[in-house]
VOKOL-171291 format. One record per atom (N, C-alpha, C): residue in three letters; x negated, y negated, z; atom name. Coordinates in Angstrom, 1 decimal. Each point is the difference from the previous one (the first is absolute). Example, Ala and Ser with C-alpha at 12.3 -4.5 7.8 and 13.67 -1.06 7.14 Angstrom:
<nuzas>
nuza res: ala; X: -13.2; Y: 5.7; Z: 7.8; atom: N
nuza res: ala; X: 0.9; Y: -1.2; Z: 0.0; atom: CA
nuza res: ala; X: -0.9; Y: -1.2; Z: 0.0; atom: C
nuza res: ser; X: 0.4; Y: -1.1; Z: -0.7; atom: N
nuza res: ser; X: -0.9; Y: -1.1; Z: 0.0; atom: CA
nuza res: ser; X: 0.8; Y: -1.1; Z: 0.8; atom: C
</nuzas>
This chain:
<nuzas>
nuza res: unk; X: -0.8; Y: 1.2; Z: 0.0; atom: N
nuza res: unk; X: 0.8; Y: -1.2; Z: 0.0; atom: CA
nuza res: unk; X: -0.9; Y: -1.2; Z: 0.0; atom: C
nuza res: unk; X: 0.3; Y: -0.9; Z: -0.9; atom: N
nuza res: unk; X: -0.8; Y: -1.2; Z: -0.1; atom: CA
nuza res: unk; X: 0.8; Y: -1.3; Z: 0.4; atom: C
nuza res: unk; X: 1.2; Y: 0.2; Z: 0.6; atom: N
nuza res: unk; X: 0.8; Y: -1.1; Z: 0.4; atom: CA
nuza res: unk; X: -0.6; Y: -0.5; Z: 1.3; atom: C
nuza res: unk; X: 0.0; Y: -1.3; Z: 0.1; atom: N
nuza res: unk; X: -0.4; Y: -0.6; Z: 1.3; atom: CA
nuza res: unk; X: 1.2; Y: -0.7; Z: 0.6; atom: C
nuza res: unk; X: 0.1; Y: 0.0; Z: 1.2; atom: N
nuza res: unk; X: 1.2; Y: -0.7; Z: 0.7; atom: CA
nuza res: unk; X: -0.5; Y: -1.1; Z: 0.8; atom: C
nuza res: unk; X: 0.9; Y: -1.0; Z: 0.2; atom: N
nuza res: unk; X: -0.3; Y: -1.2; Z: 0.8; atom: CA
nuza res: unk; X: 0.6; Y: 0.2; Z: 1.3; atom: C
nuza res: unk; X: -0.7; Y: -0.1; Z: 1.1; atom: N
nuza res: unk; X: 0.5; Y: 0.1; Z: 1.3; atom: CA
nuza res: unk; X: 0.4; Y: -1.3; Z: 0.5; atom: C
nuza res: unk; X: 1.3; Y: -0.1; Z: 0.3; atom: N
nuza res: unk; X: 0.5; Y: -1.3; Z: 0.5; atom: CA
nuza res: unk; X: -0.4; Y: -0.3; Z: 1.4; atom: C
nuza res: unk; X: -0.4; Y: -1.2; Z: 0.2; atom: N
nuza res: unk; X: -0.5; Y: -0.4; Z: 1.4; atom: CA
nuza res: unk; X: 0.8; Y: -1.1; Z: 0.5; atom: C
nuza res: unk; X: 1.0; Y: 0.4; Z: 0.8; atom: N
nuza res: unk; X: 1.0; Y: -1.1; Z: 0.5; atom: CA
nuza res: unk; X: -0.7; Y: -1.0; Z: 0.8; atom: C
nuza res: unk; X: -1.1; Y: 0.3; Z: 0.8; atom: N
nuza res: unk; X: -0.7; Y: -1.0; Z: 0.8; atom: CA
nuza res: unk; X: -0.7; Y: -1.0; Z: -0.9; atom: C
nuza res: unk; X: -0.5; Y: 0.5; Z: -1.1; atom: N
nuza res: unk; X: -0.8; Y: -0.8; Z: -1.0; atom: CA
nuza res: unk; X: 1.0; Y: -1.0; Z: -0.6; atom: C
nuza res: unk; X: 1.2; Y: 0.4; Z: -0.4; atom: N
nuza res: unk; X: 1.0; Y: -0.8; Z: -0.6; atom: CA
nuza res: unk; X: 0.5; Y: -1.1; Z: 1.0; atom: C
nuza res: unk; X: 0.1; Y: 0.4; Z: 1.3; atom: N
nuza res: unk; X: 0.5; Y: -0.9; Z: 1.0; atom: CA
nuza res: unk; X: -1.1; Y: -1.1; Z: 0.2; atom: C
nuza res: unk; X: -1.3; Y: 0.4; Z: 0.0; atom: N
nuza res: unk; X: -1.1; Y: -0.9; Z: 0.1; atom: CA
nuza res: unk; X: 0.0; Y: -1.0; Z: -1.1; atom: C
nuza res: unk; X: 0.3; Y: 0.5; Z: -1.2; atom: N
nuza res: unk; X: 0.0; Y: -0.9; Z: -1.2; atom: CA
nuza res: unk; X: 1.1; Y: -1.0; Z: 0.1; atom: C
nuza res: unk; X: 1.2; Y: 0.5; Z: 0.4; atom: N
nuza res: unk; X: 1.2; Y: -0.9; Z: 0.2; atom: CA
nuza res: unk; X: -0.3; Y: -1.1; Z: 1.1; atom: C
nuza res: unk; X: -0.6; Y: 0.5; Z: 1.1; atom: N
nuza res: unk; X: -0.3; Y: -1.0; Z: 1.1; atom: CA
nuza res: unk; X: -1.1; Y: -1.0; Z: -0.5; atom: C
nuza res: unk; X: -1.0; Y: 0.4; Z: -0.8; atom: N
nuza res: unk; X: -1.0; Y: -0.9; Z: -0.5; atom: CA
nuza res: unk; X: 0.7; Y: -1.0; Z: -0.9; atom: C
nuza res: unk; X: 0.9; Y: 0.4; Z: -0.8; atom: N
nuza res: unk; X: 0.7; Y: -0.8; Z: -1.0; atom: CA
nuza res: unk; X: 0.8; Y: -1.1; Z: 0.7; atom: C
nuza res: unk; X: 0.5; Y: 0.3; Z: 1.2; atom: N
nuza res: unk; X: 0.8; Y: -1.0; Z: 0.8; atom: CA
nuza res: unk; X: -0.8; Y: -0.9; Z: 0.9; atom: C
nuza res: unk; X: -1.3; Y: 0.3; Z: 0.1; atom: N
nuza res: unk; X: -0.8; Y: -0.8; Z: 1.0; atom: CA
nuza res: unk; X: -0.1; Y: -1.4; Z: -0.4; atom: C
nuza res: unk; X: -0.2; Y: -0.9; Z: 1.0; atom: N
nuza res: unk; X: -0.1; Y: -1.4; Z: -0.2; atom: CA
nuza res: unk; X: -1.4; Y: -0.5; Z: 0.0; atom: C
nuza res: unk; X: -1.0; Y: 0.9; Z: 0.0; atom: N
nuza res: unk; X: -1.4; Y: -0.4; Z: 0.0; atom: CA
nuza res: unk; X: -0.3; Y: -0.7; Z: -1.3; atom: C
nuza res: unk; X: -1.0; Y: -0.9; Z: 0.1; atom: N
nuza res: unk; X: -0.5; Y: -0.6; Z: -1.3; atom: CA
nuza res: unk; X: -0.5; Y: 1.0; Z: -1.0; atom: C
nuza res: unk; X: 0.3; Y: -0.2; Z: -1.2; atom: N
nuza res: unk; X: -0.4; Y: 0.9; Z: -1.1; atom: CA
nuza res: unk; X: -1.4; Y: -0.4; Z: -0.5; atom: C
nuza res: unk; X: -0.8; Y: 1.0; Z: -0.5; atom: N
nuza res: unk; X: -1.2; Y: -0.3; Z: -0.6; atom: CA
nuza res: unk; X: 0.2; Y: -0.8; Z: -1.3; atom: C
nuza res: unk; X: -1.1; Y: -0.5; Z: -0.6; atom: N
nuza res: unk; X: 0.2; Y: -0.7; Z: -1.3; atom: CA
nuza res: unk; X: 0.5; Y: 1.0; Z: -1.1; atom: C
nuza res: unk; X: 0.7; Y: -0.6; Z: -1.0; atom: N
nuza res: unk; X: 0.6; Y: 0.8; Z: -1.0; atom: CA
nuza res: unk; X: -1.1; Y: 0.8; Z: -0.8; atom: C
nuza res: unk; X: -1.2; Y: -0.6; Z: -0.2; atom: N
nuza res: unk; X: -1.1; Y: 0.7; Z: -0.7; atom: CA
nuza res: unk; X: -0.4; Y: 1.3; Z: 0.7; atom: C
nuza res: unk; X: -0.1; Y: -0.1; Z: 1.4; atom: N
nuza res: unk; X: -0.3; Y: 1.2; Z: 0.7; atom: CA
nuza res: unk; X: 1.1; Y: 1.0; Z: -0.1; atom: C
nuza res: unk; X: 1.2; Y: -0.4; Z: 0.1; atom: N
nuza res: unk; X: 1.1; Y: 0.9; Z: -0.1; atom: CA
nuza res: unk; X: 0.1; Y: 0.7; Z: -1.4; atom: C
nuza res: unk; X: -0.3; Y: -0.8; Z: -1.1; atom: N
nuza res: unk; X: -0.1; Y: 0.6; Z: -1.3; atom: CA
nuza res: unk; X: -1.1; Y: 1.0; Z: -0.1; atom: C
nuza res: unk; X: -1.1; Y: -0.3; Z: 0.6; atom: N
nuza res: unk; X: -1.1; Y: 1.0; Z: 0.0; atom: CA
nuza res: unk; X: 0.4; Y: 1.3; Z: 0.7; atom: C
nuza res: unk; X: 0.7; Y: -0.1; Z: 1.1; atom: N
nuza res: unk; X: 0.5; Y: 1.2; Z: 0.7; atom: CA
nuza res: unk; X: 1.1; Y: 0.7; Z: -0.9; atom: C
nuza res: unk; X: 0.8; Y: -0.7; Z: -0.7; atom: N
nuza res: unk; X: 1.0; Y: 0.6; Z: -0.9; atom: CA
nuza res: unk; X: -0.7; Y: 0.8; Z: -1.1; atom: C
nuza res: unk; X: -1.1; Y: -0.6; Z: -0.6; atom: N
nuza res: unk; X: -0.7; Y: 0.7; Z: -1.1; atom: CA
nuza res: unk; X: -0.7; Y: 1.2; Z: 0.6; atom: C
nuza res: unk; X: -0.6; Y: -0.1; Z: 1.2; atom: N
nuza res: unk; X: -0.7; Y: 1.2; Z: 0.6; atom: CA
nuza res: unk; X: 1.0; Y: 1.1; Z: 0.3; atom: C
nuza res: unk; X: 1.2; Y: -0.3; Z: 0.5; atom: N
nuza res: unk; X: 1.0; Y: 1.0; Z: 0.3; atom: CA
nuza res: unk; X: 0.5; Y: 0.6; Z: -1.3; atom: C
nuza res: unk; X: 0.1; Y: -0.8; Z: -1.0; atom: N
nuza res: unk; X: 0.4; Y: 0.6; Z: -1.3; atom: CA
nuza res: unk; X: -1.0; Y: 0.9; Z: -0.6; atom: C
nuza res: unk; X: -1.3; Y: -0.4; Z: 0.1; atom: N
nuza res: unk; X: -1.1; Y: 0.9; Z: -0.4; atom: CA
nuza res: unk; X: 0.0; Y: 1.3; Z: 0.7; atom: C
nuza res: unk; X: 0.3; Y: 0.0; Z: 1.3; atom: N
nuza res: unk; X: 0.0; Y: 1.2; Z: 0.8; atom: CA
nuza res: unk; X: 1.4; Y: 0.8; Z: -0.1; atom: C
nuza res: unk; X: 0.9; Y: -0.5; Z: -0.8; atom: N
nuza res: unk; X: 1.3; Y: 0.7; Z: -0.1; atom: CA
nuza res: unk; X: 0.7; Y: 0.0; Z: 1.4; atom: C
nuza res: unk; X: -0.1; Y: -1.0; Z: 0.8; atom: N
nuza res: unk; X: 0.6; Y: -0.1; Z: 1.3; atom: CA
nuza res: unk; X: 1.3; Y: -0.7; Z: -0.2; atom: C
nuza res: unk; X: 1.1; Y: 0.7; Z: -0.1; atom: N
nuza res: unk; X: 1.3; Y: -0.6; Z: -0.2; atom: CA
nuza res: unk; X: 0.4; Y: -0.9; Z: 1.1; atom: C
nuza res: unk; X: -0.1; Y: 0.4; Z: 1.2; atom: N
nuza res: unk; X: 0.4; Y: -0.8; Z: 1.2; atom: CA
nuza res: unk; X: -0.9; Y: -1.2; Z: 0.1; atom: C
nuza res: unk; X: -1.3; Y: 0.1; Z: -0.3; atom: N
nuza res: unk; X: -0.9; Y: -1.2; Z: 0.0; atom: CA
nuza res: unk; X: 0.4; Y: -1.0; Z: -1.0; atom: C
nuza res: unk; X: 0.4; Y: 0.5; Z: -1.2; atom: N
nuza res: unk; X: 0.4; Y: -0.9; Z: -1.1; atom: CA
nuza res: unk; X: 1.2; Y: -0.7; Z: 0.4; atom: C
nuza res: unk; X: 1.0; Y: 0.7; Z: 0.6; atom: N
nuza res: unk; X: 1.2; Y: -0.7; Z: 0.4; atom: CA
nuza res: unk; X: -0.2; Y: -1.0; Z: 1.1; atom: C
nuza res: unk; X: -0.8; Y: 0.3; Z: 1.0; atom: N
nuza res: unk; X: -0.3; Y: -0.9; Z: 1.0; atom: CA
nuza res: unk; X: -0.8; Y: -1.3; Z: -0.5; atom: C
nuza res: unk; X: -1.0; Y: 0.3; Z: -0.8; atom: N
nuza res: unk; X: -0.7; Y: -1.1; Z: -0.6; atom: CA
nuza res: unk; X: 0.8; Y: -0.9; Z: -0.9; atom: C
nuza res: unk; X: 0.9; Y: 0.6; Z: -0.8; atom: N
nuza res: unk; X: 0.8; Y: -0.8; Z: -0.9; atom: CA
nuza res: unk; X: 1.0; Y: -0.9; Z: 0.8; atom: C
nuza res: unk; X: 0.6; Y: 0.6; Z: 1.1; atom: N
nuza res: unk; X: 0.9; Y: -0.8; Z: 0.8; atom: CA
nuza res: unk; X: -0.8; Y: -1.2; Z: 0.7; atom: C
nuza res: unk; X: -1.2; Y: 0.3; Z: 0.4; atom: N
nuza res: unk; X: -0.8; Y: -1.0; Z: 0.7; atom: CA
nuza res: unk; X: -0.4; Y: -1.1; Z: -1.0; atom: C
nuza res: unk; X: -0.3; Y: 0.3; Z: -1.3; atom: N
nuza res: unk; X: -0.3; Y: -1.0; Z: -1.0; atom: CA
nuza res: unk; X: 1.2; Y: -0.9; Z: -0.2; atom: C
nuza res: unk; X: 1.2; Y: 0.6; Z: -0.1; atom: N
nuza res: unk; X: 1.1; Y: -0.9; Z: -0.2; atom: CA
nuza res: unk; X: 0.3; Y: -0.9; Z: 1.2; atom: C
nuza res: unk; X: -0.1; Y: 0.6; Z: 1.2; atom: N
nuza res: unk; X: 0.2; Y: -0.8; Z: 1.2; atom: CA
nuza res: unk; X: -1.0; Y: -1.1; Z: 0.1; atom: C
nuza res: unk; X: -1.3; Y: 0.2; Z: -0.3; atom: N
nuza res: unk; X: -1.0; Y: -1.0; Z: 0.1; atom: CA
nuza res: unk; X: 0.1; Y: -1.1; Z: -1.1; atom: C
nuza res: unk; X: 0.5; Y: 0.4; Z: -1.2; atom: N
nuza res: unk; X: 0.1; Y: -1.0; Z: -1.0; atom: CA
nuza res: unk; X: 1.2; Y: -0.8; Z: 0.1; atom: C
nuza res: unk; X: 1.1; Y: 0.5; Z: 0.5; atom: N
nuza res: unk; X: 1.3; Y: -0.7; Z: 0.1; atom: CA
nuza res: unk; X: 0.5; Y: 0.2; Z: 1.5; atom: C
nuza res: unk; X: -0.4; Y: -1.0; Z: 0.9; atom: N
nuza res: unk; X: 0.4; Y: 0.2; Z: 1.4; atom: CA
nuza res: unk; X: 1.4; Y: 0.1; Z: 0.3; atom: C
nuza res: unk; X: 0.9; Y: -0.5; Z: -0.9; atom: N
nuza res: unk; X: 1.5; Y: 0.1; Z: 0.3; atom: CA
nuza res: unk; X: 0.6; Y: 1.4; Z: -0.3; atom: C
nuza res: unk; X: -0.8; Y: 0.9; Z: -0.6; atom: N
nuza res: unk; X: 0.5; Y: 1.3; Z: -0.3; atom: CA
nuza res: unk; X: 0.2; Y: 0.8; Z: 1.2; atom: C
nuza res: unk; X: 1.2; Y: 0.7; Z: 0.1; atom: N
nuza res: unk; X: 0.3; Y: 0.9; Z: 1.2; atom: CA
nuza res: unk; X: 0.5; Y: -0.7; Z: 1.2; atom: C
nuza res: unk; X: 0.3; Y: -1.3; Z: 0.0; atom: N
nuza res: unk; X: 0.5; Y: -0.7; Z: 1.1; atom: CA
nuza res: unk; X: 1.5; Y: 0.0; Z: 0.0; atom: C
</nuzas>
């Protein structure tokens, strides 16, 4: 069998949701874009999602309020 399965990690998803709601100051957009590209290169879907959301929040402060 060559199928691989993805193991869902509920604590990881909860941590991502909590980080997305945090009120801490965000890093510069250039650093977030670098993290997004790195996560994409590593095929890290959760990292891509988190970085993409952070880029949007950093570039448009009114998003999500």
